[in-house]
C-alpha positions as CSV (number, residue, x, y, z in Angstrom):
1,M,0.0,0.0,0.0
2,R,2.8,2.4,0.9
3,L,4.4,1.8,-2.5
4,L,1.1,2.5,-4.3
5,F,0.8,5.8,-2.5
6,W,4.4,6.7,-3.4
7,L,3.9,6.1,-7.1
8,V,0.5,7.7,-7.7
9,S,0.1,10.7,-5.4
10,P,2.3,13.5,-3.9
11,M,-0.3,13.7,-1.0
12,L,0.5,10.8,1.4
13,V,-1.6,9.7,4.3
14,L,0.3,8.1,7.2
15,S,-1.2,4.7,7.8
16,S,1.5,2.8,9.7
17,A,2.2,2.8,13.4
18,A,5.2,5.1,12.8
19,M,6.4,7.0,9.7
20,S,9.8,5.3,9.8
21,H,9.7,4.6,6.1
22,E,13.2,5.0,4.8
23,F,14.2,5.9,1.2
24,W,17.6,4.6,0.1
25,I,19.7,3.7,-2.9
26,E,20.6,0.0,-2.9
27,P,23.2,-1.2,-5.4
28,E,22.9,-4.8,-6.6
29,D,26.6,-5.0,-5.8
30,Y,28.5,-2.5,-3.6
31,M,31.9,-3.7,-4.8
32,I,32.4,-4.5,-8.5
33,E,35.1,-5.1,-11.0
34,P,36.3,-2.3,-13.5
35,G,34.3,-2.2,-16.7
36,Q,31.1,-3.5,-15.1
37,T,27.8,-1.7,-15.1
38,V,26.6,-0.4,-11.8
39,K,23.0,-1.4,-11.2
40,A,21.1,0.0,-8.2
41,N,17.5,0.2,-7.0
42,L,15.7,3.0,-5.3
43,K,14.0,1.5,-2.3
44,N,11.3,2.6,0.1
45,G,10.4,0.7,3.2
46,Q,11.4,0.0,6.8
47,D,14.3,-1.6,8.6
48,F,16.3,-2.1,5.3
49,K,13.3,-4.0,3.7
50,G,11.1,-2.4,1.1
51,G,9.9,-2.3,-2.5
52,R,11.7,-1.2,-5.6
53,L,10.8,2.2,-7.1
54,P,11.3,3.0,-10.8
55,W,13.2,5.9,-12.2
56,L,10.8,8.9,-12.3
57,D,12.2,12.3,-13.4
58,R,9.4,14.2,-11.5
59,R,10.5,12.8,-8.2
60,F,13.9,14.6,-7.9
61,D,15.5,17.9,-8.6
62,A,19.0,16.4,-9.0
63,F,20.5,12.9,-9.3
64,Q,24.3,12.9,-9.6
65,V,27.2,10.6,-9.4
66,S,30.8,11.5,-8.5
67,D,33.7,9.3,-9.6
68,A,37.2,9.5,-11.1
69,D,35.8,11.3,-14.1
70,G,34.2,14.1,-12.0
71,V,30.6,14.9,-11.1
72,R,27.8,14.3,-13.6
73,D,24.1,14.1,-13.8
74,L,22.7,10.6,-14.0
75,T,20.3,9.9,-16.8
76,G,17.5,7.3,-16.9
77,T,14.3,6.3,-18.5
78,N,11.0,6.8,-16.7
79,G,9.7,3.5,-15.4
80,N,13.0,1.7,-15.5
81,L,13.8,-1.0,-12.9
82,P,16.4,-1.1,-11.7
83,A,16.3,2.7,-11.6
84,I,20.0,3.1,-12.0
85,E,22.2,1.6,-14.7
86,T,25.5,3.4,-15.4
87,E,29.0,2.6,-16.4
88,A,31.6,2.4,-13.6
89,A,34.8,4.4,-13.3
90,D,37.6,2.9,-11.2
91,G,37.6,4.0,-7.6
92,L,34.8,5.2,-5.3
93,M,31.5,6.2,-6.9
94,I,29.2,8.5,-4.9
95,F,25.5,8.6,-5.9
96,A,23.4,11.5,-4.6
97,Y,19.7,11.9,-4.9
98,D,18.0,15.2,-4.1
99,G,14.2,14.6,-4.0
100,R,11.4,17.1,-4.6
101,P,9.1,18.0,-1.8
102,E,6.3,15.6,-0.9
103,T,3.5,16.1,1.6
104,L,1.9,13.7,4.0
105,T,-1.0,14.1,6.4
106,F,-1.1,12.6,9.9
107,V,-4.4,11.0,10.7
108,S,-3.7,11.0,14.4
109,F,-1.3,12.5,16.9
110,E,-0.2,9.0,17.9
111,K,1.1,8.4,14.4
112,F,3.2,11.6,14.6
113,A,4.4,10.8,18.1
114,N,5.5,7.3,17.2
115,Y,7.3,8.5,14.1
116,V,9.4,11.2,15.8
117,R,10.2,9.0,18.8
118,Y,11.4,6.3,16.4
119,E,13.7,8.8,14.8
120,G,15.0,10.0,18.1
121,L,13.2,13.3,17.9
122,D,11.2,13.1,21.1
123,W,11.3,16.9,21.6
124,A,8.9,17.3,18.7
125,V,6.0,15.9,20.7
126,A,6.1,18.7,23.2
127,A,6.9,21.3,20.6
128,H,3.8,20.3,18.6
129,Q,1.6,20.6,21.7
130,D,3.2,23.8,22.9
131,A,2.5,25.4,19.6
132,G,-1.2,24.6,19.9
133,L,-1.3,22.6,16.7
134,P,-4.2,20.2,16.0
135,D,-3.8,16.5,17.0
136,K,-4.9,15.2,13.6
137,G,-5.2,16.2,10.0
138,F,-1.9,18.2,10.1
139,K,0.7,18.0,7.4
140,E,4.4,17.6,7.0
141,L,6.5,18.6,3.9
142,Y,9.5,16.4,3.4
143,R,12.4,15.8,1.0
144,R,14.7,12.8,0.5
145,N,18.5,13.3,0.4
146,A,19.8,9.9,-0.4
147,K,23.4,8.7,-1.1
148,S,25.2,5.4,-1.8
149,L,28.9,4.5,-2.1
150,V,30.1,1.9,-4.5
151,Q,33.7,0.7,-4.9
152,V,34.9,-0.2,-8.4
153,G,38.1,-2.3,-8.5
154,P,40.6,-2.6,-5.7
155,F,40.8,0.2,-3.1
156,A,43.4,2.7,-4.0
157,G,42.4,5.7,-1.9
158,G,39.4,8.0,-2.5
159,A,36.9,9.3,0.0
160,D,33.3,10.2,0.3
161,K,32.5,14.0,0.1
162,A,29.6,16.4,0.5
163,M,27.4,16.5,-2.7
164,G,25.6,19.7,-1.9
165,L,22.5,18.1,-0.4
166,K,20.5,20.2,2.2
167,F,20.8,17.4,4.8
168,E,23.6,14.9,4.2
169,L,25.6,12.0,5.7
170,V,29.2,11.9,4.7
171,V,31.6,9.1,5.5
172,D,34.9,10.4,6.7
173,G,37.2,8.6,4.2
174,S,35.9,5.5,2.6
175,P,34.2,2.5,4.1
176,Y,36.1,0.3,1.6
177,A,39.5,1.0,3.2
178,P,41.1,-2.4,3.9
179,G,40.6,-3.7,7.5
180,A,38.0,-1.1,8.4
181,T,35.7,-2.4,11.2
182,E,34.0,0.9,11.8
183,V,33.5,4.2,9.9
184,A,33.2,7.8,11.1
185,V,30.3,9.7,9.6
186,I,29.6,13.4,9.6
187,L,26.1,14.8,9.5
188,L,25.8,18.1,7.6
189,L,23.0,20.6,7.3
190,D,23.6,23.3,4.7
191,G,27.2,22.1,4.6
192,K,27.8,22.6,8.4
193,P,28.2,19.8,11.0
194,V,25.1,19.0,13.1
195,A,25.9,18.3,16.8
196,D,24.0,16.0,19.1
197,W,21.7,14.6,16.5
198,P,20.4,11.0,16.1
199,I,21.3,8.7,13.3
200,N,19.5,5.3,12.8
201,V,21.9,2.5,11.8
202,F,20.5,-0.5,10.0
203,T,22.9,-3.4,9.7
204,R,22.1,-6.3,7.4
205,T,24.2,-9.5,7.5
206,D,23.4,-13.2,7.2
207,D,20.8,-12.7,9.9
208,P,17.6,-11.9,7.9
209,K,16.2,-9.8,10.8
210,G,19.1,-7.4,10.6
211,A,19.8,-5.0,13.4
212,L,18.7,-1.4,14.2
213,T,20.8,0.8,16.5
214,M,21.0,4.5,17.0
215,V,24.1,6.7,17.4
216,H,24.3,10.4,18.1
217,T,26.7,12.9,16.7
218,G,29.2,14.7,18.9
219,D,30.0,18.4,19.1
220,D,31.8,18.1,15.8
221,G,28.9,16.4,14.0
222,R,30.7,13.1,13.9
223,A,29.5,9.6,14.9
224,I,31.2,6.2,14.8
225,V,29.3,3.4,13.1
226,P,30.4,-0.3,13.4
227,F,31.0,-1.9,10.0
228,P,31.4,-5.7,10.4
229,E,32.7,-7.9,7.6
230,G,29.9,-9.0,5.3
231,A,27.5,-6.3,6.3
232,E,25.4,-3.8,4.4
233,I,24.8,-0.5,6.2
234,L,21.9,1.9,5.8
235,L,22.2,5.2,7.7
236,N,19.2,7.4,8.1
237,S,18.6,10.7,9.9
238,V,15.8,13.2,9.8
239,W,16.0,16.9,10.2
240,L,12.7,18.3,11.5
241,E,11.5,21.9,11.8
242,L,8.3,23.5,13.1
243,V,6.9,25.9,10.5
244,E,4.6,28.9,10.8
245,G,2.4,30.5,8.3
246,K,2.2,27.5,5.9
247,D,-0.5,24.9,5.2
248,Y,1.8,22.4,6.7
249,A,3.0,22.3,10.3
250,W,6.4,20.6,9.9
251,E,9.1,20.5,7.3
252,S,11.7,17.7,7.2
253,W,14.7,16.4,5.2
254,W,15.6,12.7,5.3
255,A,19.2,11.9,4.8
256,S,20.3,8.3,4.0
257,T,23.6,6.7,3.0
258,T,24.3,3.0,2.0
259,F,27.5,1.0,1.7
260,G,28.3,-2.7,2.0
261,R,31.1,-5.2,1.9
262,P,30.6,-8.8,0.9
263,K,32.3,-11.6,2.8
264,R,35.6,-12.7,1.2
C-alpha cells in the first residue's frame, strides 16, 4: 500500500504505526570489477526492507554521481527497474539523490508521536503541543536526500564527500579501506556539522532480521558506526523543523547513505 501511495500521489496519508519509512539507494553489488555496469534500485520501506521504485524524473531535482571522471548528472528512462544503470569508473563512486518535496497528512497525533520517537526526535511531541497545533489532520512537507557508495576495482584511496544536499551524511574517508571495522560519519545541514543529532543505523548481515541501533553525533557532527565484515549498512537521519504561516505544520529532510562489503 505504501508503494502505491508513493507512485500515484504526492499527497500521502500516514497509515503505519510510525512513519519510519526510509528511502535509500541499494546497489545490486557494492563492490564491482572495473568495466562492469553499476545497477542500483531506489528502495522505500522500513528496517532495510522495502519495495523497488522505478526511475521517475518528476521525483527529484537532481540525481548525480561523482567518480574519477568528475561529477555528472545521471540519466535514466522513466519507469526503468532497476532505476540506476550506469558505467563504472575505477575507484569510489558516490551517488546522490535530491528529491522534490512531498506532503503527508497525519491521521492522528499518535502516528506523529510514534514516528518522531522512532527517529530519536522526542522533543517534537512537546513542541507540537506547545505550539497549539491540531492533534490530527496536520501535514508535513518532506524531502529525500539519499546517497550510496560503490567501490569499483581494488581500493586505491578515495573518499566520500559532500554532494551539496541540504541534509547529508558523509563518510569520513571510505568504508572500503582495507581492514575497516568501523566508519566515522559526519552529519551536515547546509554544509555545516550538526551536533548532538540522532542517526539510525540499519545493519544487514546473514541474519535476515538485521539489526537497528542508534548513534548520536558529537559536538563536531561526527559519529562512529560499526561496519562488520559481510555487512550492508543503511544510515538514516531526519532533520525536522516546526513551520509557521504555511499549510503544513512541519518540514523535514531525510538523509540516507548506504554502503556494503561482501564476505571474502
